[in-house]
N, C-alpha and C positions, 0 to 999 in steps of 0.2 A: 676535884677542882682545886681544893686547898693544897693538895700534894703537888699539882702541876705548877701552882703559883710559887710554892717553895722551891721547886726544881728550877724554874726560870730565874728566880731571884738569886739562888745560889750559883747557877751557871753564869749569870751576867756579872756578878761580883767577882767570880773566879776569872772571867775573861779580862776584866779591867786590871786585876792584879797581875795577870800574865803580861799585859802590855807594859805596865809601869816598870816591871822588873826586866822583861826580856826584849823590849823594842830595840835598844842599841845593838844587842847581839844579833837580832834578826836582820837589822840593816847590814851588818858585817857579813852575815851568812848569804844574803841575796847578792852582794857584790862578789863574794868569793865564787858563788855558783855561776853567775852570769858573765863575769869578766875575769876569768883566770889569768889572762895575759896582763891586765892592768892591776889586778889585786891577787898576787900569787900566794901569799901567806897571811895568816891571821894577824901577825904583828904589823906587817906592811900595810894591810888594809886599815887597821885602826889608826896608825900614824898618818898615813896619806889622807884619810878621810878627815881626821882632826886638823891637819895642817892646811888642807885646801878648802875645807867646807865648814870647819868649826864644830863645836860641841853640839850645836842645835841640829846638825845634819843627822846625828845618830837617832834622832826622834822623827826623821822624815816619815811621812805617812802615818803619823800617830793616830789621827782622827779615824781614817778608814780601818786601821788596825784595831782600834777599840770597838768599832762597829762589827768587824769580822769576829773578834774573840767573844764579844757579848752574844752575837747571833749564833756562833758555833756552839758555845757552851749551853746557851738556853735551849736551842733546838735539840742538841744532842742529849741533854739531861731528860727532856720530855720524851723524845723518841726512844731512848734506851729503855726507859720504864715500860713503854708500850710494846717495844720489841721483845723485852723479856716476857711479857704476858703472852705474846704470840708464840714464843718458843715453849712456854709452859703449856699452852693449849695444844700445841703440836705433839709434845713429848708426854703430856699427861702428868708432869711433875709439878710440885709446889716450888716456891721460891727458894726455900731452904735446901731442897734436894737437887737443884740445878748443878750440873758439872761446870768446870772451868771452861771447857770447850763450848758448851751451850751458852754461857754468859758472853764469851768472846764472839760467838756468832751473832748474838743479839746486838753487840756493840758495832760490829762491822755493818750490819743491816741498818742500824740507826744512823751511821755516818753518811749513808747515801742521801739522807734528807738534809743533814747539816752542810754537806758539800754545796748544795744549790744555794744556800744562804751565804756562804763565805766567799764564793768565787768572785762576784763583782767587787766587794771591798778589797779583797786580796790583790786583784788585778790593779786597782788604783794605788794601793799601798806599794806594790812592787815598782810601779812606774815612778812614783815619787822618790823612792829610795835609790833608784838607778839613774835618775835624770842627768846628773853631772857626768857619769861614766858614758852614757849614751852620746852626749854632746861631745865629749872628749874623743871618743872613737870616731865620730863623724867629722872631727876637725872644726867644730863650731864653737866660737868663743862668745860667751854671754854671761852676764851677771844676774840675769832674770831667773827667778825661781818659779817652777810650776807650782800650782796650788791644787788642792783636791778638786775644786770647781773647774779649773782649766783642763785637768785630765779628763773629767767627766764630759766636758764639752768636746774635747778632742776625739774621744771614743765614739760619742754620738755622731759626730760629723763624718768620721771615716768608716764606721761599721754599723751604726744604729744600735738599738737595744741589744741585739744578739751579740755585739762586740763585748759586752760586759761579762759574757760567759765563756770567753776564750780561755782554754785551759780546764774546762769543766771535766772532760774525760780523764785527764791526768790527775785532777783533784779527786775524782771518784776512786781511781786506783790507789792514790796515796792514802786517802782517808779510810777506805775499807780495809786495806792491809794494815795500816797503822793502828786503827782502833780495834782490830781483831787481836793484835798482839798487846795493845794497851790494856784491854779488859782481861785478857788472858793473864798478863803479868800482874795486874792489880789483884784479881781474885785468887790467883795462885799464891801471891804474897800474903794476902789476908788469911788464907788457909794455913800457911806455914807459921804465921805470927799469932794465930788464935791460941790463947791459953787453954790448957786441958779443962774440960767441962763446959766450954763455951762453943757457940756456933759461929762460923765465919761471918754470918750476916749480923751478928750482934755488934754493939758499939765497942770498938777495941781501944778507944782512947786516941788522943791526938797524935802521939808519937808513932804508934804502930800504923795508924792510918796514913800519916805523912810518909813513913818508910815505904809502905805499899804503893803510894802515889809516885814516889821517886823511882821505884823499880818500873812501874808502868810507863812513866815518861821515857826512861831509857829504852824500854822495849819498843815504844812507838817510833822513836827517832832512828834506831838501828834498822827497823823494818822499812821506813819510808824514804831514807835519804836518796837512793837512786831515782825514785819517781819524783821526789821533791826538786831535784836538780832539773829534770826535764820540764816540770811544771813552771819553775822559775824562769827558765829560758823562753818558754812559749809565751809567758805573760810579759816579760820585760821587753822583748823585741817586737812588741805590738802595742799600739799602732806604730806606723813607720816613723823614722827619725825626722822626716820632713815636718811633722806636726809639733815638734818641740819648739820652745821659744827661741828666737834668734836675735834678740835685741838687748 
């Protein structure tokens, strides 16, 4: 129980840190993926967004993004530990003897649980990030901004509770493949960075651990980008444009 509490706390704080640092770039990513005709390059996306919507728009969807990241990291941390135990039981190995492939498989399985937790807030986040581009494409002029609550009401009105899970299948594909390579990259890096005479499960210090985490993040995004584009478009283009504010 104490271990699970520590995992949830660490995962939640990690999620908040990700949003604080990465939300502006995530907003740019969503626009590039969903509207390549309106936002063809990184630089044009940044300048157009800043010029037309202001600095605040880079943090659109920040509240659901925080919820998504906290939920993902907290659920994933707990599920990964339990999935590792399941793999250990199946293979008959101890934690210190697990291979990189076995740890990666545990991560992929754990991500199936976190996907369910992140799909609703990610859907809301993507809608908030893309609201101006959706209206521009539809030829609707408005100064009114959607809020987290207005998006929730819109989804409930048009699709009911099931509407919050639009894109769940593509999220499963993204998360399972991504976290397989994430944990493979992380554990392989830890093994390579482990000093002679130590085990890769030992405390390697902040810099080696950070380096392994950086490699893991690169492995994740290289693996998931195609499915992430599909997922973004599924979520951004739903509900219909008719439900956007027009005043």
